[in-house]
N, C-alpha and C positions, 0 to 999 in steps of 0.2 A: 504493497499499500505506500502512496504517496506521501511525504510528508509535505509536500509544496500545495497549499490550499487555495492560491492565485498567484497571477505573475502579470503585471501589467507595466507598459513604457510610460515613465516619467520625465522625460526629456531625450537629449541626443545621446545615445549609446547608455540611458539610464534606466534600471530597471528595477521596480519593486516587487519584493516577493514578503506575501504572507505563509509562514510557517507552522506548524503545528505539531506539536509533542505530544504522545500518547500521556492519557492519564497516569496509565501505569509506569512509565519510565518517570514522571515526573514524582511518582511516590516511592520509587525505588532510589532515586537521586537524593530526594528531600530525607530520606530514612539516612542515607551516606552523610550527608552534610550535618543534619540536626546529632550524630553521633559524634562526628568531629569536632561539634561545641560544644558537647556534655564533657569530654576529656579533657577540654580545656578551659571550662568555666567553674567561676568562682561562685557558689551561690549558698547566701548565709542559710546556715543550718545543716549543710552538706558538704562532707569531704570531697576533694577534686577530683572531677570526673565520674562521682556518685550520686548526681543528685538523679531523680524521675526523668526518665527523657519527654515525657509529655508536658515536664512542668520547664524543662529546656526549650521545646518545642513552642512555649505559649509566651518564655518571657522574649525569645530570641526570635520572633516568629519574623518580622519584616528583614531582619540581615539574614537568615537563611534562606526567606524566600528570593532575596537578592543574587546570595551566593549560587544557590539552585538555576535561577537563571542564567547566570553569569558561565556555569559550567554546561548547560545543555547548548545555550543558543550556537556556540563555536560548532558544538558538536553535529547538531542537525543542520547549520548551514551548511556544513560540509557535505553533507549527505543530500541534502535539495541541490548543491550545485552540481555535485557527480550525476545524480540522477536526469538533471535536465540540461548536462552538457554545458553548463555556464562557465566562461573563461573570463573572471574579474579581471582588470586593470590595474584597480585601485585595492586597498583593505573595505569592507563592505560597511556600511555605517547601520547599526542595529538600535532600532529604537528601544528607550528603557522599560522593561516587563518585571511584575513581579510573581513568581510560581507561587502556588498554593496548593496544598495535598488534596490527593483526590480528583484535581481538574488537569484538563489539557492545559498544555502551553501552549499560546499563541503568541508569536512576535511578529515584528515588519523588519526587514532587510531593505536597504537600498543600495544599489550596488552599480559601478561605473564597467561596463561590461567591453569586451570587443564588438568593434564596427562588425558588419557582414561584407565579408569581399573574399571571394574565390580564386585563390592563388592557383594559377595555371600549373601545368608541368612542367613548362619550359625554363630549361636554366641558362638560357643563351643570352649574351649581352655584347653589344658592340662598344668595347674598351680598347683605350688609346694604347699606345705599345713607344713608349719614352724610349729617347736613345740612354742608354747608361755607360757607354764607352766613354772614360775624359780624355778630354781633347788636351794636346799641348797647351792652349791658353788658357783652359781651367787649371792645370797643375801651374801653369806660371802666374797664375793670378793667386793663389795658396800659396805658393813659396814666397809671392811679395810679402802676404799677411804674417808667414814666420819670421821674415825680416822685420817687419814692422814690429811685431812683438818682442823681438830680442833686439830693439836698437837700443841707443843710448841717447839722453839729451847734454849737449856739451854749450856752455856759455858761449855768445858772442857779443863782440860789443858790435851792432850795429842795429839800424831800426828793426821792430819788428815786422813780418809779413807771416801772409795765408801759411797755414804750416807751421809756425813756428809756436812756442810754448811761452807764456807769460807770467809770470809771478809778479806779485805786488797787492795792492790796498783798493778798497773800493768804499767809499763813503758815501750814504745815502742819506737825503736830508728827508723831513718830515714831510707828510701828506698836508695841503693847506689845512688848516683850520685844524690842526692836530692839538690838544690838550693833555700834556702826560696825568696817569692820573697821581693820587699823591700820595697811594699807597708804593706805586712805582719808583723807589727813590735810589737804588742800587743802579750801575750801569747794566748788567746783565737783564736784570728785569727788562729795564726800556730797551736792550736789544731783541727782547723776544716780543716786542709789541710790534707789531709788522708796519703800523702806522708811524711810528716815529723814527728818528735818525739812528744811525746806526753806522758802524764799520768792521768789513770783514775783510779775511784775506781772502787771494784769488790766486787759483793756479788752473789755467784752462789753454787749451790749443787753441788757437787762433782758426774760425772756420768749424768749429765741432757744432754739430748740428744742436746738440743737447745744452749749448750757452745761448744766452740771447744775442741776436744780430747786432745790436748795438752795442755789443763787448767786444765783437771780432771787430765791426768798422773802425772805432775809435781808438782801441788798442793798434792796429794795423798803423806802422808808419812812425810808431813811439819808440823812444831808445830808455835805457836804464836811467831813474832819475827825471822823467818827463811825466806829465798830467794831462790830462784831458777834463773836459766839460760835457757831459749828456743829458738829457732827457727822454723819458720815454713815457709813455701811456700807461696807466695803472687803473685798475678798479676796486674801489673801497665802498661796499654797502650797495654795488650795484651804479655807482657814480663813477665815470671816468674822469681821473686828475693828471697832470702831469706831474709827474716826480724827479727830480733833480739828481743828479749821481754825478761824484768826481773821482776819477780814477787814477793811480800812480804805479806805473812801472817800475820795479825793482830789480829785475832781471829778464833777458830775454835771453832764449835758449834754441838753437834748433838741431833736429832731429839727424843722428848718426847711422845710415846706417851699414852692416855688415857686410863685407864682401862676400860672394857665394864661390867658397873654393874646399876643397877636401877636409883643411883645418877646421873651419867653422859648422861645416855638416858634421864630421865626427865629435863635436863638443853636443850635439844635439839628444843625442841618443847613443848607448851602448850598441844598439843593433845595426847603427847608420856608421859607416866609415868612410864613404865618398857618397859626393853630388850626386853621383847615379840613382846610390840607396837613396836616398833623400826625395830626390825626385818619383821613385819606383814606390815609395811610402804614401807618398801624397797624392800617388794617380790613384790607388787604393782606396785612400779615405775619399777621393771625389768619386770614385765609381760606389762606394757604399752610400755617399749621401746621394748621387742620382740614382742608384735603385733605388733606397728608402721614398724619396721623392715619387718615383715610377709607380712604388706600389702605395702611396696614399694618393695619385692620381687616380691611379685605376679604382681604388676603394670608391673616392668620391665620384666616380663615375658610373660605378655601380648601382651605387644608392641613388643617385639621381635618378638614374632608370627604372629601377624599381618604384620610387615613389610614382614617378609618370607613367608606370603602366597597371600598377593599383593605388588608384587615389582613392582616400577617406577621408572622414570627417571624426576626429579623435575628442573623446569628452573633453571637456573645459578642463577639468580638473587635472588632467593627465598633463597638457601641454602646462598648466600651472606650475606641475609639482618639477618638470623639467627646467622650467625658465628660473624657479626657486634654487636647485641646484644646480643650476650653471652660475647664478648669480652668487653662491657660496663659495663654487670653486675661485672665482673669479676674486671674489675679498679674500680668501684663504692665501692665493698666491702673490694680492698686495701686503696681507702681514707676513710673508715669508720675505718678502723683498724690505721689510722695514716699515711699510705705510702703517701711519698709527689709525688705525679704523676709528676710536673714541674720540681723538681729535680732531680728525677731518671727516666732516662728515659727508659720505657717498651719496650724490643722490639717486636715492632706491629707486621710485617709480619710473623714472627716466631711463635708468639703467634697464627695469625691467622691462619695460616698451620696446628698448633697442634690442634686446634677447630674444624676445617674443618669436620673431621670424626663425632664428634659428632654432629655438625650441622647439618648434612647431614640426620642421625637417628632422630634427632628433627623435623625436617622440613617435613621429610616421615613421623613421627608419628602425626604431626598435621594436616595433610593433610587427611590420613585417617581416624582419628578420625572426623575431621569435616563431609567427604563424610557420616560416618556412623550416626553422629549427625541429618544431612540431613535426609536422609532416613529413619532414625527411629522416626524423628521429637521431638528430645531431644533438648530441651531448660533450660538455667539456668533461674531458677525462681527469683522472686524478693526478697525474703527472702536469696538467696544465694548472691545476687548483695549486699544488705545491711549489711549482715554480713560481706562479704569481706571488704566493705569500711569501717565496724568501726574498722576493724582488722588493716587495712592499716592507718586510722587516728590516731588509738593510737601508731602505730610506729613511725607518722612521727610527733606526737606530735600535732596534729592537731584537727579537727572539721569534724565532717562527712560530714556537706553540704558543707564547703569551700573546701575539698578534690573532692568532686564530683564538684563544677563548674569548678576547674582546670583540672580536667581529662576531663571535658566535652569540655574544651577550645580547648585541643591540641589532641583530637581524643582518649585517654588513657581510655574514660568509654566505650567505643565499644569492642577496647582490653581488657580490663577487661572480658565485656560477654562473648568474645570469650572463653577466657583462661577458665573462667566460664564453659562455655559448654562443653569443654572437658574433664573439670573436672568430669562433671554431667554425659558425656558418659562413660569415664573410670570407674566410679563407678558404672551405670549399667551393662556394661560387667561384671565386678568383682562380680556384684551381681548375674549375670543368671548362673553364673560358680564357684559359693560359695560351698563350700564340703557339702555334706549333712548330715543331722544329722542321727545318729545311733537310728533305732527305739528302744525304751526300751521295757520290759519287761510287759505286763498287770499284774496289782496288783495280779490279781485271778489264775495267772498262776500258777501251779502247781510244788513242787520244785521237780527237778530231782532226779532220784534214788539212794538211798543212802545219800541223805541229809535229815537232821533233820526237 
């Protein structure tokens, strides 16, 4: 006999189930819970665990009824979802209900379900085949980066030019109308007030994109001991104002690149003896980078075509969850880079709005990959899981066992399995669409006419 009393649509991919638990099941669970309460209850006049069961049921009727409902609802929702073939995309919402002895328990479950889509048998896609062989120019470019990393800065007695490094001081004036707070009497507090005057050291490479363009423009042409003034537009409480700056050059340095010879090459690593060895290793690095980029391009193309082939409308809550996870990941990355999230308020509403289109794509891709994995029987292996745990443990500076226990406590281990299953599904689809190898000519094939 089905435990589902009724099922109806209450929104886009949202369904409401009314489920009934037979009175006999309610009574059996009620008795188990009541006995648990008796073992723990302290009732005046009775030793602990010895109070009459009827008295315990009467004294704790409300709490027992809540516990019975909390125990039976998940169990019977699981049975109902299996009976009706429901594939929930999010944890269900169960309306509060109080179980009573001698009566069936009816409760309502609202759940976001998978949209209906027929995934065809075709697993063929038109995927790009980017070139992964490194060119001489790419190796030269990487070699130049190594030279830049190993370069030294040498003081020079001349005017600064783009590409030079300048050390000195910058003095900023207060914004118009600035009145220092009475409590901010020491220089450190005043320096921290971004509206007031301050003096700081500067050490930058002229032309660096991270620096103000005004600094590069005004420092260019100055020698040690020279000064310059400039103004730049700044915003204070949504009001644009001009602020004055004075810069003073203390030292000008130019970059000295090392000569590319065997002596320099051998100093870079024990595995390198000559410039040819260095270029060979750099070539391998370029090829590894291009191979990784090519894999990402093929994956992106696969997912784009998959979404185009199977358009769906997902539950709003699923997209919201994806956007929230992306925003949290973004915030965590900022925090790891030293960004003070408490002091610098992020525009969360704007951020969520900007993230939403990408969140829709990711949620759509994840749904389709889950469906294909289920249809094709793709599962993450135990080796996949252990490898992922090992990588995560090293990144978090912990051991694999402790990380596993932490993930198990908050449901993270199951989510990790889901992500690994999706990754394996992508790899399976990519492998099925791998470029075919050109057949090589048989060794005993005769040479073409005219060849020796």
